[in-house]
Residue, then its C-alpha position, 0 to 999 in steps of 0.5 A: m476496348n471502349r472501357t480501356w479508352e475511357a480509362k486512358l481518357k480519364k487519366i489524361e483529363e486528370r493530368a490536364s486538370l493537375y497542370e492547370m492548377k500547377p502549370l510548368s514554367p515556360v523556361y526552366r531556370p535552375r536554382l543554386s540551393k534555396p528557392e528564394e535565391p535568384a535564377s541561375i545564369w551560366k552562359l558561355f561565349y567564344r568571343q569576349t564582345e558577345a559575353f559583354n553584350f549579353v551582360k548588358s541585356c541582363q537585369e541580374d548582377v552578372h560578370v564576365f570570366a575567362l576560362e582556359r581550356k586544354g587543347g585550345d591553343g591558348q584560346r579562352i572561352y568566356l563565362v557570364t554568371t554571378y559571383t554566387e553561382l561561380w563560387f558554388y561550382y568553383k569552390s570544390r576545385k574539381n573543375l574550373l581550374h584555370c579561371y580569370e576575372v575579366i576587368p571591364e574597361n570603363a568600370v570602377c575597380k580596385l588598385y591592383f598589381d601583378l608582380e613577377f621576376n625570374k629567380p635564376a636571373n636575379p639570385g640576390a633579389d628578395g621578392k618578399k622584401m621588394v613587395a613590402l617596399l612597393i606596398e610602403h611606397v604605394c601607401k605613401a603615394l596614396q596618402e600624399l596624392y589622394r589623402v587616402n589612409c592605407s597600410t599592409e593590412d589593407v593589401f590582399n597578397l596572393d602568391s603563386s611563386t615557384d623555384e623559377k619565378f617569383s609571382c604575386h598579386l596585390i589587391f588593395q582593399l581601400h575603404d569606400v575608395a576605388f579608381k575610376d577604371n583600369i586606365h586611371v589605375g595605370v597598369y593594364t590594357r582594357n578588359r584585362n584578364f586577371r587570374l582568380y584566387k585559387s586558379s593556376k595557369i593552363g599547364k601549370h600546377v601552382a595556384l594563387e594562394v594567400a601569401e605567408e606575408n599577407r596581413f589582410s583579413p576580410a570582415r567576418s560574416t555569419n552568412i558567408s564563409e571565410e573562403y568566399q570572403y577571400f574570393l570576393s576580396s580578390l575580385v578587382s571589379n567587385v566594388r561596393f557602391s555607396d553614397t560615401l564611395r570616393i572615385l579616384t582619378c589619375d589626372i596627369s596634367q594636374n599631378e605630373q610635377k608632384r608625382v615626378e618630385y615624389f619619384n625623384s625622392t624615392s627611387t632610381s632604376e636601370a629601366i623606365e617606362g611610360f605612355q605615348c611620349s617617350p624621352y626620345p621625341e624624334i624616335d616617337r615621331f618616326v614610330l608614329s610615321l610607321v603606324n600612320k599610313n594607308g588611312i590607318k591612324g595608329g598610336i603609341r599605347r605604352w613604351n619601355y626603355f632598357f638602358l643596358e640594351e639601349l632598347l625601346v619597346y613600343d606597344i602599338c594601338k589601333y594598328r595591327w599590320c603584321e609582316n608575318i601574315g602579310r595583313a592586319h590581325k583581327s584583334n591582336n596589336i603589334m610592337i615596334l622595337v627600336d634597337l638604338k645600339n645597332e640603329v635598327w627597328y623591327q616588329k613583333c606582335h601579341d598574336p599567339v600564333c606569331k608568338a609560338e613561331n617566335f616571329k620577328s620581322a626583318c631589321f630595318p635601318l633607322p633614319a639618320e636623323v633619329c640615330l643616337q649619334f646624330l642626336i648627340k651631335d645635334e645636342e652638343a652643337l646646341t650646347t656649344d652655341e649656348v656656351t658661346t653666348h655666356s661670358e668666358t668667366e662663367t662656368p659652361p654647362k656640361p654637355p650630356s652624354s646622351t639624350l637620356s640620362k639614368g634616373v628621372d628628369s622633371h623636364a617637360d619632355w617626360g609628357d605623361g609622367i610615371e607613377d611610383a608603382y610603374f617605376l618599381e615594376a620597371t626595376e624588376d623588368a630591368e633585371l629581367a632584361e639584364a638576364a637577356e642581354d646576350g639575346l639582343l640581335s644586331s643587324n648583322s649577327g645571327a645571335d638570339e634576341i630578347p625572348d618574346e616572353l620577356i617583352l610581353e611580361v614587360l608590356g603587361e601581356 
């Protein structure tokens, strides 16, 4: 027995000596493929805020990605990892099929567009030609406004179109040039989820692939595969910082007149959009009165106007009260829709549950002072007063038919102004809205309204 014990003790001492010479790491950190590569980081979170807080605590260059999962009722989980680590597992396309880049607010980013329209509703629309026209106008605007040279070869064109829907992403690969953040790019909300190259939406089987019309090709490298280069190029917040990097801003107060003049010379449309102040200041004030009460100060983040439907859609910020649940949503904002044709307003929201229920609040009448007929009569009265002050020999000004004419006016009422890219996107939105013309709900009828999907597409989700 003693000999057996002595043998076991000897083995333990030998193993202890070995561990002293080569101690175990206190925390196991797996590596990708080579010992010299940085330690792996792969951490999942259920909340986006927690993911970004973790990023702040990391010394490594990590980023946040959103993952759609089956049976999650549209809820996404958030992955924090490096570009290298993600690509290592992502390139096989066996898992991670529905991934999104989360573009952080206040982060420098590339110029990018998410373009789509319904094909059956627009049988004469040529998506490829429209994309080419948009690229041409954006390149021209970049040259005129920022002195930035750009061509089709600098635009990464990704496509995921189907027989029902035209859909593509454009990511501009400007040399040593980027925009200050998402807000200065104009196109989307903070912490925007932008679908990754080669990913599909949950429940769909069409992934974002390099479009046939794509003329961009990444610089060749002996150390990085071409596929990985395309992947890196598709990431909107993947900006290489250097001493020569130019950070572009969109200062509306300085560039408003120049942009409006550029707009007037290039496009006309049946729909327009903008931020905060619409061409109907009286209705803006009324909407603000709806979202500024009980100590809450809400605001207008963005508005869209559809001429044919006479519909104003306001995307509201900092006010989340929803009539459907009888309280404020924790994170999802609401929309206020003003139907000028029927002189009513109602509320919808971005919450997935409310969207699934196709929720729409009751219709409430607009105050008389913001109704279209009242505004027209008010303007006509003002016009009549102005006419009487002129000599009878002078040609009197022609009274407007409404407070908003088709096309873009350079009058100060435009407030923030509109980018040329917005206008071209609004053209597509108008075509979608046209298809839904029969879906408008009057205050007294039982007809269907414009679908939530259409409104959310117009508002950039």
